[in-house]
N, C-alpha and C positions, 0 to 999 in steps of 0.2 A: 473486572481488569483496567489498571492504569500500566501504562508502554511510556516508558521512558530513553531516548532519543537522545543520544548520547555520542558527540563529538570524538573520535580516537584521533593522537597528535601522529602526522607521518611518521615517523622515528622517534624515538628514545630519547635519542639527543640535539630535537627541537633547543633553539634559545627562548622559546616564550615557558614559559608556567603552565600548565592542561586551567589552570585556574585563567589566566590572564589570555588565552586565544580564546574559552567560553567570553569570558567577554566583550574579546575583539569581534567575534565571528555574529555571523547576520545571523537575527533571528529566523526562524520556518516556518515561514507562511503557508507550505504544503508542502504535504508528501503524498509517496506514491506506497502501497499497503499490497505485495502478489500474495497471491490464493491459489494454491488451485487444487481441485475436487477430481478423485478417480470414478470415473462412471464411466455408464457402455455407450452405444450409444443404439438408443431402446426409446420406448414413448417415457417411463419413469426416470429415465436422463435430460427429457425434454421442456418435460410438467418443470423442472426444479432451477431450470435455467429463465423459463417463463415465470416461477413464485422468484427471482432471482432479479430479472427483468421491466417486473409490477408490483416490488416491496423497495422504500423510501429508500434500494441503494445502487437502484439502474439505475442513476441520475450521474453515477460518480464510477458508473468503469468505464475505463476510456481503453481500455483491450481485453481481446476473449481472444485465446486460440487454443485449436482443439492439437494435441500430440497425443496420438494412437487415442488410448483409455483419460486418461488425465485431460482436463479443463481448466487451462490457465485463465487467472484471474489479475486485471491488475484496476484496484480506483485511486484517481487523483483524487484526496479529499484535502481541507481544511484540518491545519495539525490540530487545531482546536474542537473537531469534528471525530478522533480516528476514532477516542474510545467508543461513541455511541456508532461507529460504521463495524468497531469490532464486535460489538455485543450483536449486531442485528448479521451483522455477518454469518454469522454463531445462530442466532433464533432460526433462520432464510434456512442456512445451510451450515447445520452441523457438521455434517460432514469434515466440510472443509476444511484444509489446513494453510494459515499463515506461515507463507517463507520468507518474506519479510516485508520490513520498514525502513523506507530512504527519505533522503530529504527531495522532493521535485527541484533538480534545477534548469531555472530559465535561461535560456539562452538568448541574449538579443543582437540581430543583426547593427551590424555599423554598415550606415550609408555613407560611400565618400566623396 
């Protein structure tokens, strides 16, 4: 599976063309992949989560939260590892649904 990250201009009336904007945009080095897994609070669900964290994907999980019967996961991966992450996620947790892939925004603290 190949995923393409595409930058969408804010408005159609933008002065720059889409190709000029793509050339001036900094390359995306890291992305956040959001996925959701519908599972009950039972031993089978706990085993799937253990499988995830003991798989090669475990190191990429930056957030995990439970919302009733949904387990929401955010993976912080290098853009070049996105294909590997998606394939491995579907091998480890085939019932997981990918919700979004978006560039990771780095915020830098300015010192005064």
